[in-house]
MARDOLO-667193 format. One record per residue (C-alpha): residue number from 1; chain; x, z, y. Coordinates in pm, whole numbers, plus 50000, padded with zeros to 5 digits. Layout:
N
<kolmi><num>NUM</num><cadena>A</cadena><X>X</X><Z>Z</Z><Y>Y</Y></kolmi>
...
***
This chain:
150
<kolmi><num>1</num><cadena>A</cadena><X>62047</X><Z>12247</Z><Y>15647</Y></kolmi>
<kolmi><num>2</num><cadena>A</cadena><X>61929</X><Z>12138</Z><Y>15990</Y></kolmi>
<kolmi><num>3</num><cadena>A</cadena><X>62285</X><Z>12044</Z><Y>16076</Y></kolmi>
<kolmi><num>4</num><cadena>A</cadena><X>62310</X><Z>11816</Z><Y>15771</Y></kolmi>
<kolmi><num>5</num><cadena>A</cadena><X>61981</X><Z>11642</Z><Y>15858</Y></kolmi>
<kolmi><num>6</num><cadena>A</cadena><X>62099</X><Z>11600</Z><Y>16217</Y></kolmi>
<kolmi><num>7</num><cadena>A</cadena><X>62428</X><Z>11450</Z><Y>16099</Y></kolmi>
<kolmi><num>8</num><cadena>A</cadena><X>62242</X><Z>11210</Z><Y>15864</Y></kolmi>
<kolmi><num>9</num><cadena>A</cadena><X>62010</X><Z>11105</Z><Y>16150</Y></kolmi>
<kolmi><num>10</num><cadena>A</cadena><X>62309</X><Z>11041</Z><Y>16380</Y></kolmi>
<kolmi><num>11</num><cadena>A</cadena><X>62481</X><Z>10837</Z><Y>16104</Y></kolmi>
<kolmi><num>12</num><cadena>A</cadena><X>62160</X><Z>10637</Z><Y>16050</Y></kolmi>
<kolmi><num>13</num><cadena>A</cadena><X>62134</X><Z>10563</Z><Y>16424</Y></kolmi>
<kolmi><num>14</num><cadena>A</cadena><X>62499</X><Z>10457</Z><Y>16437</Y></kolmi>
<kolmi><num>15</num><cadena>A</cadena><X>62457</X><Z>10223</Z><Y>16135</Y></kolmi>
<kolmi><num>16</num><cadena>A</cadena><X>62140</X><Z>10073</Z><Y>16285</Y></kolmi>
<kolmi><num>17</num><cadena>A</cadena><X>62311</X><Z>10012</Z><Y>16621</Y></kolmi>
<kolmi><num>18</num><cadena>A</cadena><X>62616</X><Z>09862</Z><Y>16446</Y></kolmi>
<kolmi><num>19</num><cadena>A</cadena><X>62390</X><Z>09625</Z><Y>16250</Y></kolmi>
<kolmi><num>20</num><cadena>A</cadena><X>62218</X><Z>09507</Z><Y>16570</Y></kolmi>
<kolmi><num>21</num><cadena>A</cadena><X>62545</X><Z>09451</Z><Y>16756</Y></kolmi>
<kolmi><num>22</num><cadena>A</cadena><X>62738</X><Z>09284</Z><Y>16478</Y></kolmi>
<kolmi><num>23</num><cadena>A</cadena><X>62459</X><Z>09057</Z><Y>16349</Y></kolmi>
<kolmi><num>24</num><cadena>A</cadena><X>62522</X><Z>08694</Z><Y>16449</Y></kolmi>
<kolmi><num>25</num><cadena>A</cadena><X>62276</X><Z>08554</Z><Y>16698</Y></kolmi>
<kolmi><num>26</num><cadena>A</cadena><X>62146</X><Z>08216</Z><Y>16588</Y></kolmi>
<kolmi><num>27</num><cadena>A</cadena><X>62087</X><Z>07996</Z><Y>16891</Y></kolmi>
<kolmi><num>28</num><cadena>A</cadena><X>61979</X><Z>07635</Z><Y>16847</Y></kolmi>
<kolmi><num>29</num><cadena>A</cadena><X>62157</X><Z>07392</Z><Y>17076</Y></kolmi>
<kolmi><num>30</num><cadena>A</cadena><X>62015</X><Z>07042</Z><Y>17068</Y></kolmi>
<kolmi><num>31</num><cadena>A</cadena><X>62267</X><Z>06781</Z><Y>16964</Y></kolmi>
<kolmi><num>32</num><cadena>A</cadena><X>62334</X><Z>06475</Z><Y>17183</Y></kolmi>
<kolmi><num>33</num><cadena>A</cadena><X>62137</X><Z>06260</Z><Y>16941</Y></kolmi>
<kolmi><num>34</num><cadena>A</cadena><X>61838</X><Z>06497</Z><Y>16941</Y></kolmi>
<kolmi><num>35</num><cadena>A</cadena><X>61844</X><Z>06529</Z><Y>17320</Y></kolmi>
<kolmi><num>36</num><cadena>A</cadena><X>61849</X><Z>06154</Z><Y>17369</Y></kolmi>
<kolmi><num>37</num><cadena>A</cadena><X>61558</X><Z>06094</Z><Y>17133</Y></kolmi>
<kolmi><num>38</num><cadena>A</cadena><X>61341</X><Z>06369</Z><Y>17280</Y></kolmi>
<kolmi><num>39</num><cadena>A</cadena><X>61388</X><Z>06260</Z><Y>17641</Y></kolmi>
<kolmi><num>40</num><cadena>A</cadena><X>61335</X><Z>05888</Z><Y>17686</Y></kolmi>
<kolmi><num>41</num><cadena>A</cadena><X>61539</X><Z>05711</Z><Y>17948</Y></kolmi>
<kolmi><num>42</num><cadena>A</cadena><X>61350</X><Z>05665</Z><Y>18272</Y></kolmi>
<kolmi><num>43</num><cadena>A</cadena><X>61171</X><Z>05334</Z><Y>18268</Y></kolmi>
<kolmi><num>44</num><cadena>A</cadena><X>61297</X><Z>05086</Z><Y>18526</Y></kolmi>
<kolmi><num>45</num><cadena>A</cadena><X>61036</X><Z>04950</Z><Y>18765</Y></kolmi>
<kolmi><num>46</num><cadena>A</cadena><X>61090</X><Z>04617</Z><Y>18936</Y></kolmi>
<kolmi><num>47</num><cadena>A</cadena><X>60856</X><Z>04534</Z><Y>19223</Y></kolmi>
<kolmi><num>48</num><cadena>A</cadena><X>60862</X><Z>04176</Z><Y>19343</Y></kolmi>
<kolmi><num>49</num><cadena>A</cadena><X>60658</X><Z>03923</Z><Y>19537</Y></kolmi>
<kolmi><num>50</num><cadena>A</cadena><X>60472</X><Z>03660</Z><Y>19331</Y></kolmi>
<kolmi><num>51</num><cadena>A</cadena><X>60345</X><Z>03323</Z><Y>19443</Y></kolmi>
<kolmi><num>52</num><cadena>A</cadena><X>60167</X><Z>03048</Z><Y>19249</Y></kolmi>
<kolmi><num>53</num><cadena>A</cadena><X>60150</X><Z>02703</Z><Y>19406</Y></kolmi>
<kolmi><num>54</num><cadena>A</cadena><X>60081</X><Z>02367</Z><Y>19232</Y></kolmi>
<kolmi><num>55</num><cadena>A</cadena><X>60163</X><Z>02492</Z><Y>18881</Y></kolmi>
<kolmi><num>56</num><cadena>A</cadena><X>60484</X><Z>02671</Z><Y>18985</Y></kolmi>
<kolmi><num>57</num><cadena>A</cadena><X>60531</X><Z>03047</Z><Y>18980</Y></kolmi>
<kolmi><num>58</num><cadena>A</cadena><X>60786</X><Z>03196</Z><Y>19221</Y></kolmi>
<kolmi><num>59</num><cadena>A</cadena><X>60897</X><Z>03557</Z><Y>19186</Y></kolmi>
<kolmi><num>60</num><cadena>A</cadena><X>61136</X><Z>03711</Z><Y>19437</Y></kolmi>
<kolmi><num>61</num><cadena>A</cadena><X>61256</X><Z>04052</Z><Y>19543</Y></kolmi>
<kolmi><num>62</num><cadena>A</cadena><X>61552</X><Z>04286</Z><Y>19522</Y></kolmi>
<kolmi><num>63</num><cadena>A</cadena><X>61687</X><Z>04503</Z><Y>19241</Y></kolmi>
<kolmi><num>64</num><cadena>A</cadena><X>61931</X><Z>04792</Z><Y>19238</Y></kolmi>
<kolmi><num>65</num><cadena>A</cadena><X>62268</X><Z>04762</Z><Y>19065</Y></kolmi>
<kolmi><num>66</num><cadena>A</cadena><X>62520</X><Z>05046</Z><Y>19025</Y></kolmi>
<kolmi><num>67</num><cadena>A</cadena><X>62800</X><Z>04885</Z><Y>19230</Y></kolmi>
<kolmi><num>68</num><cadena>A</cadena><X>62848</X><Z>04603</Z><Y>19483</Y></kolmi>
<kolmi><num>69</num><cadena>A</cadena><X>63056</X><Z>04427</Z><Y>19214</Y></kolmi>
<kolmi><num>70</num><cadena>A</cadena><X>62754</X><Z>04381</Z><Y>18983</Y></kolmi>
<kolmi><num>71</num><cadena>A</cadena><X>62573</X><Z>04050</Z><Y>18982</Y></kolmi>
<kolmi><num>72</num><cadena>A</cadena><X>62228</X><Z>03974</Z><Y>18848</Y></kolmi>
<kolmi><num>73</num><cadena>A</cadena><X>62124</X><Z>03655</Z><Y>18670</Y></kolmi>
<kolmi><num>74</num><cadena>A</cadena><X>61749</X><Z>03611</Z><Y>18646</Y></kolmi>
<kolmi><num>75</num><cadena>A</cadena><X>61600</X><Z>03356</Z><Y>18406</Y></kolmi>
<kolmi><num>76</num><cadena>A</cadena><X>61252</X><Z>03281</Z><Y>18275</Y></kolmi>
<kolmi><num>77</num><cadena>A</cadena><X>61214</X><Z>03267</Z><Y>17897</Y></kolmi>
<kolmi><num>78</num><cadena>A</cadena><X>60900</X><Z>03121</Z><Y>17744</Y></kolmi>
<kolmi><num>79</num><cadena>A</cadena><X>60779</X><Z>03335</Z><Y>17455</Y></kolmi>
<kolmi><num>80</num><cadena>A</cadena><X>60585</X><Z>03048</Z><Y>17296</Y></kolmi>
<kolmi><num>81</num><cadena>A</cadena><X>60565</X><Z>02669</Z><Y>17322</Y></kolmi>
<kolmi><num>82</num><cadena>A</cadena><X>60218</X><Z>02682</Z><Y>17479</Y></kolmi>
<kolmi><num>83</num><cadena>A</cadena><X>60373</X><Z>02857</Z><Y>17784</Y></kolmi>
<kolmi><num>84</num><cadena>A</cadena><X>60106</X><Z>03128</Z><Y>17764</Y></kolmi>
<kolmi><num>85</num><cadena>A</cadena><X>60365</X><Z>03403</Z><Y>17809</Y></kolmi>
<kolmi><num>86</num><cadena>A</cadena><X>60697</X><Z>03421</Z><Y>17992</Y></kolmi>
<kolmi><num>87</num><cadena>A</cadena><X>60961</X><Z>03692</Z><Y>17995</Y></kolmi>
<kolmi><num>88</num><cadena>A</cadena><X>61171</X><Z>03729</Z><Y>18309</Y></kolmi>
<kolmi><num>89</num><cadena>A</cadena><X>61519</X><Z>03830</Z><Y>18190</Y></kolmi>
<kolmi><num>90</num><cadena>A</cadena><X>61739</X><Z>04023</Z><Y>18431</Y></kolmi>
<kolmi><num>91</num><cadena>A</cadena><X>62100</X><Z>04033</Z><Y>18306</Y></kolmi>
<kolmi><num>92</num><cadena>A</cadena><X>62375</X><Z>04214</Z><Y>18493</Y></kolmi>
<kolmi><num>93</num><cadena>A</cadena><X>62751</X><Z>04158</Z><Y>18488</Y></kolmi>
<kolmi><num>94</num><cadena>A</cadena><X>63036</X><Z>04347</Z><Y>18648</Y></kolmi>
<kolmi><num>95</num><cadena>A</cadena><X>63269</X><Z>04125</Z><Y>18848</Y></kolmi>
<kolmi><num>96</num><cadena>A</cadena><X>63613</X><Z>04282</Z><Y>18897</Y></kolmi>
<kolmi><num>97</num><cadena>A</cadena><X>63787</X><Z>04595</Z><Y>18774</Y></kolmi>
<kolmi><num>98</num><cadena>A</cadena><X>63790</X><Z>04828</Z><Y>19072</Y></kolmi>
<kolmi><num>99</num><cadena>A</cadena><X>63464</X><Z>04890</Z><Y>19247</Y></kolmi>
<kolmi><num>100</num><cadena>A</cadena><X>63312</X><Z>05193</Z><Y>19418</Y></kolmi>
<kolmi><num>101</num><cadena>A</cadena><X>63008</X><Z>05342</Z><Y>19248</Y></kolmi>
<kolmi><num>102</num><cadena>A</cadena><X>62757</X><Z>05266</Z><Y>19521</Y></kolmi>
<kolmi><num>103</num><cadena>A</cadena><X>62401</X><Z>05163</Z><Y>19441</Y></kolmi>
<kolmi><num>104</num><cadena>A</cadena><X>62345</X><Z>04821</Z><Y>19594</Y></kolmi>
<kolmi><num>105</num><cadena>A</cadena><X>62034</X><Z>04606</Z><Y>19649</Y></kolmi>
<kolmi><num>106</num><cadena>A</cadena><X>62074</X><Z>04254</Z><Y>19512</Y></kolmi>
<kolmi><num>107</num><cadena>A</cadena><X>61819</X><Z>03983</Z><Y>19601</Y></kolmi>
<kolmi><num>108</num><cadena>A</cadena><X>61680</X><Z>03751</Z><Y>19334</Y></kolmi>
<kolmi><num>109</num><cadena>A</cadena><X>61443</X><Z>03456</Z><Y>19306</Y></kolmi>
<kolmi><num>110</num><cadena>A</cadena><X>61319</X><Z>03278</Z><Y>18997</Y></kolmi>
<kolmi><num>111</num><cadena>A</cadena><X>61073</X><Z>02990</Z><Y>18956</Y></kolmi>
<kolmi><num>112</num><cadena>A</cadena><X>60906</X><Z>02835</Z><Y>18655</Y></kolmi>
<kolmi><num>113</num><cadena>A</cadena><X>60620</X><Z>02600</Z><Y>18571</Y></kolmi>
<kolmi><num>114</num><cadena>A</cadena><X>60335</X><Z>02757</Z><Y>18375</Y></kolmi>
<kolmi><num>115</num><cadena>A</cadena><X>59959</X><Z>02800</Z><Y>18385</Y></kolmi>
<kolmi><num>116</num><cadena>A</cadena><X>59832</X><Z>03032</Z><Y>18656</Y></kolmi>
<kolmi><num>117</num><cadena>A</cadena><X>59710</X><Z>03295</Z><Y>18406</Y></kolmi>
<kolmi><num>118</num><cadena>A</cadena><X>60041</X><Z>03317</Z><Y>18218</Y></kolmi>
<kolmi><num>119</num><cadena>A</cadena><X>60134</X><Z>03665</Z><Y>18091</Y></kolmi>
<kolmi><num>120</num><cadena>A</cadena><X>60455</X><Z>03777</Z><Y>18266</Y></kolmi>
<kolmi><num>121</num><cadena>A</cadena><X>60681</X><Z>04055</Z><Y>18132</Y></kolmi>
<kolmi><num>122</num><cadena>A</cadena><X>61042</X><Z>04144</Z><Y>18208</Y></kolmi>
<kolmi><num>123</num><cadena>A</cadena><X>61359</X><Z>04287</Z><Y>18055</Y></kolmi>
<kolmi><num>124</num><cadena>A</cadena><X>61669</X><Z>04443</Z><Y>18211</Y></kolmi>
<kolmi><num>125</num><cadena>A</cadena><X>61981</X><Z>04376</Z><Y>18004</Y></kolmi>
<kolmi><num>126</num><cadena>A</cadena><X>61755</X><Z>04338</Z><Y>17700</Y></kolmi>
<kolmi><num>127</num><cadena>A</cadena><X>61544</X><Z>04653</Z><Y>17752</Y></kolmi>
<kolmi><num>128</num><cadena>A</cadena><X>61179</X><Z>04625</Z><Y>17853</Y></kolmi>
<kolmi><num>129</num><cadena>A</cadena><X>61096</X><Z>04712</Z><Y>18215</Y></kolmi>
<kolmi><num>130</num><cadena>A</cadena><X>60776</X><Z>04748</Z><Y>18415</Y></kolmi>
<kolmi><num>131</num><cadena>A</cadena><X>60719</X><Z>04452</Z><Y>18640</Y></kolmi>
<kolmi><num>132</num><cadena>A</cadena><X>60501</X><Z>04512</Z><Y>18946</Y></kolmi>
<kolmi><num>133</num><cadena>A</cadena><X>60410</X><Z>04174</Z><Y>19093</Y></kolmi>
<kolmi><num>134</num><cadena>A</cadena><X>60267</X><Z>04179</Z><Y>19444</Y></kolmi>
<kolmi><num>135</num><cadena>A</cadena><X>60085</X><Z>03862</Z><Y>19551</Y></kolmi>
<kolmi><num>136</num><cadena>A</cadena><X>60218</X><Z>03706</Z><Y>19871</Y></kolmi>
<kolmi><num>137</num><cadena>A</cadena><X>60007</X><Z>03748</Z><Y>20182</Y></kolmi>
<kolmi><num>138</num><cadena>A</cadena><X>59810</X><Z>03450</Z><Y>20314</Y></kolmi>
<kolmi><num>139</num><cadena>A</cadena><X>60048</X><Z>03227</Z><Y>20509</Y></kolmi>
<kolmi><num>140</num><cadena>A</cadena><X>60358</X><Z>03396</Z><Y>20356</Y></kolmi>
<kolmi><num>141</num><cadena>A</cadena><X>60603</X><Z>03194</Z><Y>20143</Y></kolmi>
<kolmi><num>142</num><cadena>A</cadena><X>60894</X><Z>03289</Z><Y>19921</Y></kolmi>
<kolmi><num>143</num><cadena>A</cadena><X>61118</X><Z>03015</Z><Y>20057</Y></kolmi>
<kolmi><num>144</num><cadena>A</cadena><X>61294</X><Z>03237</Z><Y>20314</Y></kolmi>
<kolmi><num>145</num><cadena>A</cadena><X>61665</X><Z>03322</Z><Y>20325</Y></kolmi>
<kolmi><num>146</num><cadena>A</cadena><X>61602</X><Z>03676</Z><Y>20199</Y></kolmi>
<kolmi><num>147</num><cadena>A</cadena><X>61600</X><Z>03569</Z><Y>19837</Y></kolmi>
<kolmi><num>148</num><cadena>A</cadena><X>61867</X><Z>03386</Z><Y>19644</Y></kolmi>
<kolmi><num>149</num><cadena>A</cadena><X>61812</X><Z>03176</Z><Y>19337</Y></kolmi>
<kolmi><num>150</num><cadena>A</cadena><X>61910</X><Z>03361</Z><Y>19019</Y></kolmi>
***
């Protein structure tokens, strides 16, 4: 009798172990769509010098592009007719087919007429970016050779 109980216990242990080993393990792997929506793209920050003289705003600095073959066109866009808000639009374009992937600093300069207290925002290829405008130091101007017109 003890032998039969021992055999039944061994069979029960074997069945239990088999069930654990053969049971499928359900592991959730986030899809590409889920991963992209849960982790927002890093927000681009553009820091530039800002000067206001005689009704004209001048904004100049440098931005990073992925290759030396990328160009940047920078244009002001007035959000309303009252010129109370302006959006600085940074648009990039790849010039050429073969170019080494090497992050490159590209200078820019943009000017526009607007009231001194105008709200200034920016976009990079249509996506909103943070714009950090640093006032020029006393005696400093943005007319130097460092910046190119965009």
